[in-house]
C-alpha positions as a printed Julia matrix, in Angstrom:
472×3 Matrix{Float64}:
 -86.72   11.32  -6.33
 -84.47    8.28  -6.52
 -85.39    4.59  -6.75
 -88.37    3.1   -4.98
 -88.06    0.05  -2.72
 -90.31   -2.38  -0.93
 -88.24   -2.03   2.24
 -85.46    0.28   3.35
 -83.54   -0.69   6.46
 -81.85    2.19   8.26
 -78.78    0.69   9.89
 -76.33   -1.9    8.52
 -75.57   -3.79  11.71
 -76.34   -7.46  12.42
 -80.09   -6.85  12.6
 -80.23   -4.47   9.66
 -78.23   -6.26   7.0
 -79.73   -9.65   7.91
 -83.23   -8.18   7.69
 -82.51   -6.79   4.23
 -80.97  -10.04   2.99
 -83.92  -12.1    4.2
 -86.36   -9.62   2.68
 -84.55   -9.92  -0.66
 -84.61  -13.71  -0.44
 -88.39  -13.46  -0.09
 -88.73  -11.37  -3.24
 -88.81   -7.84  -1.8
 -86.72   -5.05  -3.3
 -84.54   -4.1   -0.35
 -81.95   -1.49   0.57
 -79.7    -0.87   3.56
 -78.66    2.62   4.65
 -75.4     2.78   6.62
 -73.34    5.84   7.52
 -70.22    4.21   9.0
 -68.63    3.54   5.63
 -68.41   -0.14   6.57
 -71.18   -2.64   7.18
 -71.68   -4.74  10.29
 -72.51   -2.02  12.79
 -70.97   -1.71  16.23
 -70.68   -5.49  16.56
 -68.43   -6.06  13.56
 -66.5    -2.79  13.6
 -65.95   -1.83  17.23
 -67.63   -4.52  19.32
 -68.06   -8.29  19.12
 -65.55   -9.08  16.4
 -62.51   -6.92  17.3
 -62.93   -7.66  21.0
 -62.98  -11.41  20.34
 -59.87  -11.09  18.18
 -58.05   -9.39  21.07
 -59.47  -11.87  23.58
 -58.08  -14.74  21.5
 -54.66  -13.13  21.05
 -54.37  -12.18  24.71
 -55.53  -15.66  25.76
 -52.76  -17.27  23.73
 -50.23  -14.88  25.27
 -51.5   -15.71  28.76
 -51.39  -19.44  28.02
 -47.81  -19.18  26.78
 -46.82  -17.37  29.95
 -48.66  -19.49  32.49
 -49.96  -22.78  31.06
 -47.42  -24.17  28.61
 -44.99  -25.41  31.27
 -47.58  -27.77  32.75
 -47.93  -29.37  29.3
 -44.16  -29.91  29.05
 -43.67  -27.04  26.62
 -40.69  -24.85  27.42
 -40.54  -21.37  25.94
 -38.26  -18.44  26.47
 -39.44  -15.01  27.44
 -42.7   -14.3   25.69
 -43.07  -10.74  24.46
 -45.99   -8.73  23.13
 -45.92   -7.2   19.67
 -48.95   -4.97  20.2
 -48.92   -3.32  16.74
 -49.05   -6.75  15.09
 -51.8    -7.87  17.47
 -53.83   -4.77  16.63
 -53.18   -5.19  12.9
 -54.44   -8.77  13.1
 -57.58   -7.52  14.86
 -58.14   -4.9   12.17
 -57.65   -7.52   9.49
 -60.31   -9.74  11.04
 -62.72   -6.79  11.09
 -61.97   -6.0    7.44
 -62.63   -9.59   6.38
 -66.01   -9.48   8.07
 -67.12   -6.09   6.75
 -66.15   -6.89   3.17
 -67.84  -10.27   3.55
 -71.11   -8.58   4.52
 -70.88   -6.22   1.54
 -70.43   -9.26  -0.71
 -73.55  -10.84   0.81
 -75.6    -7.74  -0.02
 -74.42   -7.83  -3.61
 -75.09  -11.57  -3.85
 -78.65  -11.06  -2.67
 -79.18   -7.92  -4.79
 -79.65   -5.62  -1.79
 -78.89   -1.97  -2.49
 -76.21   -0.5   -0.21
 -76.89    3.21   0.34
 -73.88    4.8    2.0
 -74.93    7.75   4.12
 -77.11    8.99   6.96
 -80.71    7.85   6.64
 -83.77    9.53   8.11
 -87.49    9.3    7.59
 -88.33   12.46   5.67
 -92.04   11.78   5.31
 -94.35    9.17   6.78
 -97.01    8.39   4.22
 -98.96    5.15   4.24
 -97.65    2.8    1.57
 -95.06    5.3    0.33
 -92.76    6.48   3.11
 -89.87    8.7    2.1
 -86.34    8.11   3.37
 -83.72   10.8    2.8
 -80.12    9.61   2.61
 -77.36   12.15   3.02
 -74.37   10.58   1.33
 -70.85   10.59   2.72
 -70.11   13.21   0.06
 -72.8    15.5    1.53
 -75.33   15.04  -1.28
 -78.86   13.98  -0.35
 -81.17   11.62  -2.22
 -84.75   10.72  -1.3
 -86.16    7.25  -1.78
 -89.71    5.95  -1.48
 -90.51    2.68   0.21
 -93.5     0.73   1.39
 -91.77   -0.3    4.61
 -89.06    1.26   6.79
 -87.15   -0.79   9.35
 -85.23    1.1   12.03
 -82.13   -0.89  12.99
 -79.79    1.85  14.18
 -78.49   -0.07  17.19
 -77.09    1.37  20.37
 -74.38    3.65  21.7
 -72.23    3.83  24.81
 -74.11    4.94  27.92
 -72.31    7.98  29.35
 -71.5     8.33  33.04
 -72.43   11.69  34.55
 -69.38   13.65  35.59
 -67.0    11.55  33.49
 -65.84   12.8   30.08
 -64.7    10.15  27.62
 -61.74   11.41  25.58
 -60.9     7.95  24.09
 -57.29    8.43  25.21
 -57.08    8.22  28.99
 -60.79    7.8   29.67
 -62.1     5.41  27.06
 -65.26    3.62  25.99
 -65.13    0.08  24.64
 -64.22    1.63  21.28
 -61.13    3.34  22.67
 -60.18    0.25  24.66
 -59.79   -1.62  21.35
 -57.1     0.71  20.03
 -54.86    1.59  22.99
 -51.36    2.27  21.63
 -49.62    0.52  24.54
 -50.44   -1.71  27.46
 -51.37    0.51  30.4
 -49.64   -0.29  33.67
 -52.98    0.08  35.41
 -56.61    0.26  34.36
 -59.83    1.02  36.2
 -62.9    -0.51  34.6
 -66.2     1.14  35.52
 -68.86   -1.54  35.26
 -68.66   -5.29  35.92
 -70.86   -6.3   33.02
 -69.95   -8.23  29.88
 -67.99   -5.48  28.13
 -66.1    -4.42  31.24
 -64.99   -7.94  32.12
 -64.09   -8.9   28.55
 -61.98   -5.82  27.86
 -60.59   -5.87  31.39
 -59.51   -9.47  30.74
 -57.72   -8.5   27.53
 -55.56   -5.87  29.19
 -55.05   -7.86  32.39
 -53.64  -10.74  30.38
 -51.33   -8.38  28.52
 -49.9    -7.05  31.77
 -52.17   -4.32  33.11
 -53.17   -4.13  36.78
 -56.98   -4.1   36.44
 -59.47   -2.94  39.07
 -63.2    -3.19  38.33
 -65.58   -0.79  40.07
 -69.24   -1.81  40.11
 -72.26    0.01  41.56
 -74.02   -3.24  42.44
 -72.77   -5.79  44.96
 -72.35   -8.44  42.24
 -70.68   -8.84  38.87
 -72.44   -9.84  35.66
 -76.0    -8.84  36.47
 -78.54  -10.32  35.69
 -76.88  -13.74  35.34
 -77.48  -16.67  37.68
 -76.25  -15.94  41.21
 -74.09  -19.05  41.53
 -72.47  -18.24  38.2
 -71.67  -14.7   39.33
 -70.0   -15.86  42.55
 -67.95  -18.56  40.85
 -66.8   -16.26  38.07
 -65.74  -13.54  40.49
 -63.57  -16.04  42.36
 -61.99  -17.22  39.11
 -61.26  -13.7   37.87
 -59.79  -12.74  41.24
 -57.56  -15.81  41.07
 -56.41  -14.58  37.67
 -55.44  -11.23  39.19
 -58.43   -8.99  38.55
 -59.49   -6.81  41.49
 -63.03   -5.76  42.35
 -64.57   -2.83  44.2
 -68.23   -3.84  44.4
 -70.95   -1.61  45.79
 -69.15    1.57  44.74
 -70.07    4.44  42.43
 -67.64    6.57  40.46
 -68.2    10.29  40.97
 -65.24   11.66  39.03
 -62.43   10.62  36.68
 -59.96   13.42  36.01
 -57.14   12.86  33.51
 -53.73   14.34  34.22
 -50.07   13.94  33.33
 -49.67   11.09  35.83
 -52.8     9.23  34.8
 -56.45    9.45  35.77
 -57.6    10.28  39.29
 -60.77    8.31  40.0
 -63.06    9.22  42.89
 -65.34    6.49  44.21
 -67.92    6.37  46.99
 -69.85    3.49  48.57
 -73.15    3.18  46.7
 -75.04    3.07  50.01
 -73.24    6.13  51.36
 -69.88    6.69  53.02
 -66.5     8.34  52.67
 -64.98    8.88  49.25
 -61.87    7.0   48.13
 -59.28    7.74  45.47
 -57.99    5.36  42.82
 -55.48    6.13  40.11
 -54.91    4.46  36.76
 -53.22    5.06  33.44
 -56.49    4.32  31.65
 -60.12    4.28  32.74
 -62.66    2.24  30.78
 -66.31    3.33  31.06
 -68.45    0.24  30.49
 -71.76    0.82  32.26
 -73.95   -0.36  29.41
 -75.46    0.8   26.15
 -78.47    2.91  25.18
 -80.6     2.99  22.02
 -79.25    5.17  19.23
 -82.03    6.86  17.29
 -80.67   10.4   16.86
 -81.32   11.84  13.41
 -83.42    8.91  12.2
 -86.49   11.11  11.72
 -88.68    9.2   14.15
 -90.05   12.45  15.57
 -91.01   13.58  12.07
 -92.8    10.29  11.49
 -94.57   10.44  14.84
 -93.09    7.18  16.13
 -93.67    6.57  19.84
 -90.54    6.41  21.98
 -90.65    4.91  25.48
 -89.38    6.48  28.68
 -85.93    4.88  28.44
 -85.5     5.93  24.82
 -86.45    2.61  23.24
 -88.72    2.49  20.19
 -92.06    0.93  21.07
 -93.24   -1.88  18.78
 -95.99   -4.51  18.72
 -95.51   -8.28  18.42
 -94.85   -7.84  14.68
 -92.1    -5.24  15.31
 -94.32   -2.5   13.89
 -94.31    0.89  15.57
 -97.46    2.94  16.09
 -96.97    4.22  12.53
 -98.14    1.79   9.87
 -95.29    0.56   7.69
 -92.52    1.66  10.07
 -90.85   -1.16  11.98
 -87.94   -1.45  14.41
 -85.64   -4.27  15.52
 -82.53   -4.9   17.57
 -81.05   -2.76  20.32
 -83.4     0.15  19.63
 -86.39   -1.84  20.91
 -84.66   -3.1   24.07
 -84.68   -6.53  25.59
 -81.42   -8.46  25.36
 -79.08   -6.1   23.51
 -77.29   -8.86  21.63
 -76.22   -9.15  17.99
 -77.78  -12.59  17.54
 -81.07  -11.42  19.02
 -81.07   -8.53  16.51
 -80.33  -10.92  13.65
 -83.24  -13.17  14.5
 -85.52  -10.16  14.84
 -84.35   -9.03  11.41
 -85.3   -12.39   9.93
 -88.66  -12.48  11.7
 -89.47   -8.91  10.67
 -88.57   -9.55   7.01
 -90.76  -12.65   6.95
 -93.67  -10.68   8.41
 -93.21   -7.99   5.74
 -93.38  -10.73   3.11
 -96.64  -12.02   4.53
 -95.17  -14.99   6.36
 -95.28  -15.75  10.09
 -92.18  -14.59  11.96
 -91.45  -15.79  15.46
 -88.7   -15.72  18.09
 -88.61  -17.68  21.33
 -87.09  -15.07  23.63
 -86.76  -17.67  26.39
 -84.2   -19.55  24.3
 -81.68  -16.8   23.53
 -78.29  -17.41  25.09
 -76.03  -14.73  26.5
 -72.28  -15.35  26.52
 -69.31  -13.67  28.2
 -66.09  -14.4   26.3
 -63.67  -14.29  29.2
 -61.73  -17.45  29.98
 -63.35  -19.51  31.18
 -66.43  -18.41  29.32
 -69.79  -17.75  30.93
 -73.08  -18.62  29.25
 -76.69  -18.51  30.31
 -80.03  -19.26  28.71
 -83.59  -19.24  29.99
 -84.46  -18.62  33.62
 -82.04  -18.22  36.52
 -82.65  -19.77  39.92
 -83.47  -16.31  41.26
 -86.12  -15.77  38.59
 -87.72  -19.16  39.19
 -87.86  -18.59  42.93
 -89.4   -15.15  42.43
 -92.03  -16.63  40.11
 -92.8   -19.42  42.56
 -91.97  -22.17  40.06
 -90.83  -25.48  41.54
 -87.71  -26.76  39.81
 -84.95  -29.36  40.0
 -81.28  -28.48  39.78
 -78.68  -30.62  38.04
 -75.05  -29.5   38.36
 -71.79  -31.04  37.23
 -68.25  -29.62  37.63
 -65.62  -29.53  34.91
 -63.14  -31.0   37.41
 -64.97  -34.3   36.91
 -64.89  -34.15  33.1
 -62.15  -36.19  31.45
 -61.62  -33.87  28.48
 -61.42  -30.8   30.73
 -58.75  -32.55  32.81
 -56.82  -33.49  29.67
 -57.01  -29.9   28.44
 -56.08  -28.41  31.79
 -59.31  -26.34  31.86
 -61.24  -27.52  34.89
 -62.66  -24.28  36.32
 -66.44  -24.01  36.44
 -69.57  -26.11  36.1
 -72.71  -26.69  34.06
 -76.12  -26.31  35.68
 -79.51  -27.28  34.25
 -82.81  -26.12  35.73
 -85.83  -28.28  34.97
 -89.49  -27.94  35.9
 -90.19  -30.14  38.92
 -93.49  -31.39  37.47
 -92.86  -31.73  33.74
 -89.03  -31.96  33.64
 -89.03  -29.38  30.83
 -85.73  -27.5   30.69
 -86.26  -23.97  31.97
 -82.68  -22.73  31.94
 -79.01  -23.6   31.76
 -75.99  -21.79  33.14
 -72.37  -22.65  32.44
 -69.02  -21.37  33.66
 -66.26  -23.19  31.88
 -64.21  -23.78  28.73
 -66.21  -23.19  25.53
 -69.35  -22.46  27.55
 -70.76  -20.37  24.69
 -70.6   -23.36  22.34
 -71.78  -25.92  24.88
 -74.92  -24.0   25.76
 -76.22  -24.15  22.2
 -77.12  -27.81  22.73
 -79.47  -26.64  25.45
 -80.77  -23.82  23.23
 -81.87  -26.37  20.62
 -83.34  -28.56  23.33
 -85.36  -25.67  24.77
 -86.55  -24.64  21.31
 -88.08  -28.09  20.95
 -89.49  -28.12  24.48
 -87.13  -30.87  25.61
 -86.85  -32.28  29.11
 -83.66  -32.82  31.07
 -84.32  -36.52  30.47
 -84.08  -35.93  26.71
 -80.61  -34.4   27.09
 -79.56  -37.06  29.59
 -80.54  -39.91  27.25
 -78.79  -38.4   24.23
 -75.48  -40.21  23.66
 -72.6   -37.73  23.91
 -69.18  -38.41  22.4
 -66.35  -39.23  24.8
 -64.15  -37.6   25.84
 -65.79  -34.25  25.21
 -66.59  -31.15  27.21
 -70.23  -31.62  26.21
 -70.47  -34.59  28.56
 -70.61  -32.0   31.34
 -73.98  -30.85  30.01
 -75.23  -34.44  29.82
 -74.11  -35.12  33.39
 -75.84  -31.93  34.56
 -79.03  -33.21  32.93
 -78.56  -36.57  34.64
 -78.01  -34.76  37.93
 -81.38  -33.01  37.53
 -82.84  -36.5   37.99
 -80.4   -37.26  40.8
 -78.55  -39.84  38.76
 -75.25  -38.32  37.62
 -72.79  -41.1   36.78
 -69.36  -39.53  37.18
 -69.56  -37.7   40.47
């Protein structure tokens, strides 16, 4: 039997490593078990970080091709050096993974490299077996176990992902050349972000979505506006269609689609097909069956308000418990869980967690949508302000989109905010802080915003909720 710990976290992603660090800060002897060989989970290695690196590089390339001239900047033919772009992306990932490993060392968190599973569930002394990357297995005892194993790509029946011609988001990050054409299956965050990368770099991108809208479950007005913007950029959409087959061949991939509500099949062809229909909890091999942990119908681990499963001392956080499958949500759950383990109160306001799509312009939403408020029968006021009326947006040449604030009709408390526009993901955090403190739209409206700044759009939206916008 190897060392004993107060808490062992199985999974070194955003939720897992943050949970362990916070536990250590609170005086608990903590360890993280991670099998990837690099910390940070899907987000850092094959998700959030590398995709944002490629989004930034492809955005600069697109700007050089299409936006510089309007600013009086003349350039010759702009060419892509894809190997250098990919190497830069890999370098960004490496900086982040090594940075996380440094943080574990700094906080005296043990890093156990290998595959972790609950070998024995015993009150106050659970056993976690870790099969090292060298094949050797060690068993550790711990008072608490936290499952933070994240999520995996949701497969599409009838479609085999080979990560060459038919790829997941992981394969889409390492394509050796720009495909002439790409079919993206799924008009969610991942599909639109990765589709944007390759569209900017020269690929003819068609997005096929089962639903009649893109970006479910975001605000309806946001979805419509963003679809128009992406279509203007050159992205094509086949909404209300299901993919029944994707067969790779020498001349590309033959994709068969059918109307979701029934009808004749159609054929599409593409050099590469990206399957991006969502993610599912990854709990295989974690020993939850051995421990007797209850798993819900959709494969998510069931927990109480303290993140504890039905087995005392075994907890779970992040994607494996469902809800918004976001890295920052997992991080905050990791912090809250660690604080609970240390005997402190841990709390998250799930109504104040923003979701962001890092296309350009960006899309961001927090709190309730108009559709949700109508369904709940809540009376609300709407304040909306376009970026076309914002001085900084005009100066930057980024005027697509708007900011919209939803406030309770009786109390004026901010219930939600939805933004399509430049830096939407940063702008919405002002509203996140406001909602965390129970602010009203009046509070945001009366807060002096620097000029000229994009953030004035949020202030004007708040003013508009009281029917007193100044600049439109």
